[in-house]
C-alpha positions as CSV (number, residue, x, y, z in Angstrom):
1,X,-4.1,9.4,-75.0
2,X,-7.0,8.5,-72.9
3,X,-7.1,10.5,-69.8
4,X,-7.5,8.4,-66.7
5,X,-10.1,9.7,-64.2
6,X,-9.4,8.9,-60.6
7,X,-10.7,10.1,-57.3
8,X,-8.7,12.2,-55.0
9,X,-5.6,10.6,-53.6
10,X,-5.7,10.0,-49.9
11,X,-3.5,12.4,-48.1
12,X,-1.5,11.6,-45.0
13,X,-3.8,13.8,-43.0
14,X,-6.8,11.7,-44.0
15,X,-5.1,8.5,-43.1
16,X,-3.9,9.6,-39.7
17,X,-7.4,9.6,-38.0
18,X,-8.0,6.0,-39.2
19,X,-4.7,4.9,-37.7
20,X,-5.4,6.6,-34.5
21,X,-8.9,5.0,-34.3
22,X,-7.3,1.6,-34.9
23,X,-4.7,2.1,-32.3
24,X,-7.3,3.4,-29.8
25,X,-9.4,0.3,-30.0
26,X,-9.3,-1.9,-26.8
27,X,-9.9,-5.6,-26.8
28,X,-13.2,-6.3,-25.1
29,X,-11.7,-9.4,-23.4
30,X,-9.5,-7.0,-21.3
31,X,-12.7,-5.5,-19.7
32,X,-14.2,-8.9,-19.2
33,X,-11.1,-10.1,-17.4
34,X,-11.0,-7.0,-15.3
35,X,-14.6,-7.3,-14.3
36,X,-14.1,-11.0,-13.5
37,X,-11.1,-10.3,-11.4
38,X,-12.9,-7.5,-9.5
39,X,-15.9,-9.8,-8.8
40,X,-13.5,-12.5,-7.6
41,X,-11.8,-10.0,-5.2
42,X,-15.0,-8.4,-3.9
43,X,-17.1,-11.5,-3.3
44,X,-15.3,-12.6,0.0
45,X,-15.7,-9.0,1.3
46,X,-19.4,-9.0,0.5
47,X,-19.8,-12.4,2.1
48,X,-18.1,-11.2,5.3
49,X,-20.2,-8.1,5.3
50,X,-23.4,-10.1,5.0
51,X,-22.3,-12.6,7.7
52,X,-21.5,-9.8,10.1
53,X,-25.1,-8.8,10.2
54,X,-26.4,-12.3,11.0
55,X,-26.8,-13.9,14.4
56,X,-24.7,-16.9,15.2
57,X,-27.6,-19.3,14.8
58,X,-28.4,-17.8,11.4
59,X,-24.8,-18.1,10.3
60,X,-24.6,-21.8,11.2
61,X,-27.9,-22.6,9.6
62,X,-26.6,-21.1,6.2
63,X,-29.6,-18.9,5.3
64,X,-27.9,-17.5,2.2
65,X,-26.1,-14.2,1.5
66,X,-28.9,-11.8,2.5
67,X,-29.5,-11.8,6.3
68,X,-33.1,-12.5,7.1
69,X,-32.9,-11.3,10.7
70,X,-30.7,-8.2,10.5
71,X,-28.8,-7.5,13.7
72,X,-26.0,-5.3,14.9
73,X,-25.2,-7.4,17.9
74,X,-21.9,-8.6,16.4
75,X,-20.7,-5.0,16.0
76,X,-21.7,-4.1,19.5
77,X,-19.8,-7.0,20.9
78,X,-16.7,-6.2,18.8
79,X,-16.7,-2.5,19.5
80,X,-17.7,-2.4,23.2
81,X,-17.0,-5.9,24.7
82,X,-13.7,-6.9,23.0
83,X,-10.2,-5.6,22.6
84,X,-10.5,-4.8,18.9
85,X,-10.5,-1.0,19.6
86,X,-7.3,-1.4,21.6
87,X,-5.8,-3.4,18.8
88,X,-6.8,-0.8,16.3
89,X,-5.2,1.9,18.4
90,X,-2.0,-0.1,18.7
91,X,-1.9,-0.6,14.9
92,X,-2.5,3.0,14.2
93,X,0.3,4.0,16.5
94,X,2.8,1.5,15.1
95,X,1.8,2.1,11.5
96,X,1.9,5.9,11.8
97,X,5.3,6.0,13.4
98,X,6.6,3.5,10.9
99,X,5.4,5.6,8.0
100,X,7.0,8.7,9.4
101,X,10.4,7.0,10.0
102,X,10.3,5.2,6.6
103,X,9.5,8.4,4.6
104,X,12.1,10.5,6.4
105,X,14.8,8.1,5.7
106,X,13.5,7.0,2.3
107,X,13.2,10.5,0.7
108,X,16.8,11.4,1.4
109,X,18.1,8.0,0.1
110,X,15.9,8.2,-3.0
111,X,16.9,11.8,-3.7
112,X,20.6,10.9,-3.5
113,X,20.1,7.9,-5.8
114,X,18.2,10.1,-8.3
115,X,20.5,13.1,-8.4
116,X,24.0,12.2,-7.3
117,X,26.6,10.1,-9.1
118,X,29.0,8.1,-7.1
119,X,31.0,4.9,-7.5
120,X,29.0,1.7,-6.9
121,X,25.6,3.5,-7.1
122,X,24.0,0.8,-9.3
123,X,25.4,-2.0,-7.1
124,X,24.3,-0.3,-3.9
125,X,20.7,0.2,-5.2
126,X,20.6,-3.5,-6.4
127,X,21.8,-4.7,-2.9
128,X,19.2,-2.5,-1.2
129,X,16.4,-4.0,-3.4
130,X,17.7,-7.5,-2.7
131,X,17.1,-7.1,1.0
132,X,13.4,-6.7,0.4
133,X,13.3,-10.0,-1.4
134,X,14.4,-12.0,1.6
135,X,11.4,-13.9,3.1
136,X,10.5,-12.7,6.5
137,X,10.4,-16.2,8.0
138,X,14.1,-16.7,7.1
139,X,15.3,-13.9,9.4
140,X,12.6,-14.2,12.0
141,X,14.7,-16.2,14.5
142,X,17.7,-13.9,14.4
143,X,15.4,-10.9,14.8
144,X,13.8,-12.5,17.8
145,X,17.2,-13.1,19.5
146,X,18.3,-9.6,18.8
147,X,15.1,-8.1,20.2
148,X,15.5,-10.2,23.4
149,X,19.2,-9.4,23.9
150,X,18.7,-5.6,23.3
151,X,15.7,-5.5,25.7
152,X,13.3,-4.5,22.9
153,X,11.2,-7.6,22.9
154,X,7.5,-7.0,23.6
155,X,7.7,-3.3,22.8
156,X,6.3,-1.2,20.0
157,X,9.9,0.0,19.2
158,X,11.1,-3.3,17.9
159,X,8.2,-3.6,15.5
160,X,8.7,0.0,14.3
161,X,12.4,-0.7,13.7
162,X,11.7,-3.9,11.8
163,X,8.9,-2.5,9.7
164,X,10.9,0.6,8.8
165,X,14.0,-1.4,7.8
166,X,11.8,-3.7,5.7
167,X,10.0,-0.9,3.8
168,X,12.9,1.4,3.2
169,X,14.1,-0.4,0.0
170,X,10.7,-0.3,-1.6
171,X,10.2,3.4,-0.7
172,X,13.7,4.3,-2.0
173,X,13.0,2.7,-5.4
174,X,9.5,4.2,-5.7
175,X,10.7,7.7,-4.8
176,X,13.8,7.4,-6.9
177,X,11.7,7.1,-10.1
178,X,9.5,10.0,-8.9
179,X,12.5,12.3,-8.2
180,X,13.9,11.5,-11.6
181,X,10.7,12.7,-13.2
182,X,11.2,16.2,-11.7
183,X,13.2,18.4,-14.2
184,X,16.7,19.4,-13.1
185,X,16.0,22.9,-14.3
186,X,13.9,23.6,-11.2
187,X,16.9,22.9,-8.9
188,X,19.2,24.8,-11.1
189,X,17.0,27.8,-11.0
190,X,17.0,27.6,-7.2
191,X,20.8,27.5,-7.0
192,X,21.0,30.4,-9.4
193,X,19.0,32.4,-6.9
194,X,21.5,31.6,-4.2
195,X,19.6,28.8,-2.4
196,X,21.6,26.1,-0.7
197,X,21.3,22.4,-1.9
198,X,19.4,21.5,1.3
199,X,17.0,24.5,0.8
200,X,16.4,23.5,-2.8
201,X,15.4,20.0,-1.7
202,X,13.0,21.2,1.0
203,X,11.4,24.1,-0.7
204,X,11.4,23.1,-4.4
205,X,11.8,19.4,-4.9
206,X,10.0,17.8,-2.0
207,X,6.7,19.8,-2.5
208,X,6.6,18.5,-6.1
209,X,7.2,15.0,-4.8
210,X,4.1,14.9,-2.6
211,X,2.2,12.5,-4.8
212,X,5.0,10.0,-4.8
213,X,5.6,10.4,-1.0
214,X,1.9,9.9,-0.4
215,X,1.9,6.7,-2.5
216,X,4.9,5.3,-0.6
217,X,3.4,6.2,2.7
218,X,0.1,4.4,1.9
219,X,2.0,1.3,0.8
220,X,4.0,1.3,4.1
221,X,0.9,1.9,6.1
222,X,-1.0,-1.0,4.5
223,X,2.0,-3.4,4.9
224,X,2.1,-2.7,8.7
225,X,-1.7,-2.9,9.0
226,X,-1.8,-6.4,7.3
227,X,1.3,-7.9,8.9
228,X,0.8,-11.0,11.1
229,X,4.3,-12.6,11.2
230,X,6.3,-9.9,12.9
231,X,3.4,-8.7,15.1
232,X,2.7,-12.2,16.4
233,X,6.3,-13.0,17.1
234,X,7.6,-9.8,18.7
235,X,4.7,-9.1,21.0
236,X,3.5,-11.4,23.8
237,X,1.3,-9.0,25.9
238,X,-2.3,-9.1,24.7
239,X,-2.9,-5.4,25.2
240,X,0.0,-4.5,22.8
241,X,-1.1,-6.7,20.0
242,X,-1.9,-5.4,16.5
243,X,-5.3,-5.9,14.9
244,X,-4.2,-8.6,12.5
245,X,-3.1,-10.7,15.5
246,X,-6.2,-9.7,17.5
247,X,-8.5,-11.2,14.8
248,X,-7.0,-14.6,15.5
249,X,-8.6,-14.6,18.9
250,X,-11.9,-15.5,17.3
251,X,-10.4,-18.7,16.1
252,X,-10.5,-21.1,19.1
253,X,-10.3,-24.8,19.7
254,X,-14.1,-24.8,20.2
255,X,-14.8,-23.4,16.8
256,X,-15.0,-20.1,14.9
257,X,-17.3,-17.3,16.0
258,X,-18.2,-16.3,12.4
259,X,-20.5,-13.4,13.2
260,X,-18.0,-11.6,15.5
261,X,-15.0,-12.5,13.4
262,X,-16.5,-11.0,10.2
263,X,-17.7,-7.9,12.1
264,X,-14.1,-7.4,13.4
265,X,-12.7,-7.9,9.9
266,X,-15.1,-5.2,8.5
267,X,-14.1,-2.8,11.3
268,X,-10.4,-3.4,10.6
269,X,-10.9,-2.8,6.9
270,X,-12.6,0.6,7.4
271,X,-9.4,2.6,8.1
272,X,-7.7,1.2,5.0
273,X,-10.7,2.1,2.9
274,X,-10.7,5.6,4.3
275,X,-7.0,6.1,3.6
276,X,-7.4,4.9,0.0
277,X,-10.5,7.1,-0.7
278,X,-8.7,10.2,0.7
279,X,-5.4,9.6,-1.1
280,X,-6.7,8.1,-4.3
281,X,-5.4,10.8,-6.7
282,X,-2.1,11.1,-5.0
283,X,-1.6,7.4,-5.0
284,X,-2.3,7.1,-8.8
285,X,-0.1,10.1,-9.5
286,X,2.7,8.7,-7.4
287,X,2.6,5.2,-8.8
288,X,2.5,6.3,-12.4
289,X,5.2,9.0,-12.2
290,X,8.1,6.6,-12.6
291,X,6.5,5.0,-15.7
292,X,5.8,8.3,-17.4
293,X,9.1,10.0,-16.9
294,X,11.0,10.8,-20.1
């Protein structure tokens, strides 16, 4: 018989790297789409930043993106001769208290939803989530009458209550997925050592949930910072307005003061950028926890 001579047969170990390399390849169109979306999102901000350094005459004459006569006059007027700093302080106060109230209520609700079993749990969670799907404009008139009848109209308290109630469903669902990603063995070890259920939550579970709590806090903070509907309806005193409503003062019947408006917008964006830069890692960890739990 004629002996057949053949090369070495491929082994499973030699095929595995090729499969991994094939699976690891990413379609270049994805990067192109991401770059295009990023440019589309950043261009308005860059235009506003460029306009904020132009004089009003240069803005109206349309000299292009790069300001020829660089000036800080718009920022001086916004920071020292307008109420934008007052509006920023009001917004920080309302947003900060809203975040504290939302997180304190949301973490206990999310922990109960993640760890306890009770009748109607799924239905209750679904109904909680449905409340966040109701358009704000649909319940604006009832909220207005309630605020007037309870004596809360034109106060910070009514905005904090509304914002907290509006954000609790989202926070509960976010933190529920994060608490479910924490192993039960950690809590069981604490109970074996004699710790109470409440102590286990405070000392063992909540410290591990800091990334998720931080992500939920940032989302609540940004929501309050950007809201216009509730802030413009529930507040009538100019000194109590939030920054989103205060920016509207630069839109008048005589025209738009583009230089000061864009400078005020840039100033109002700075706190949000600082929050995201400081909390970037915790935000990413918190938002990805629910998707990676197994």
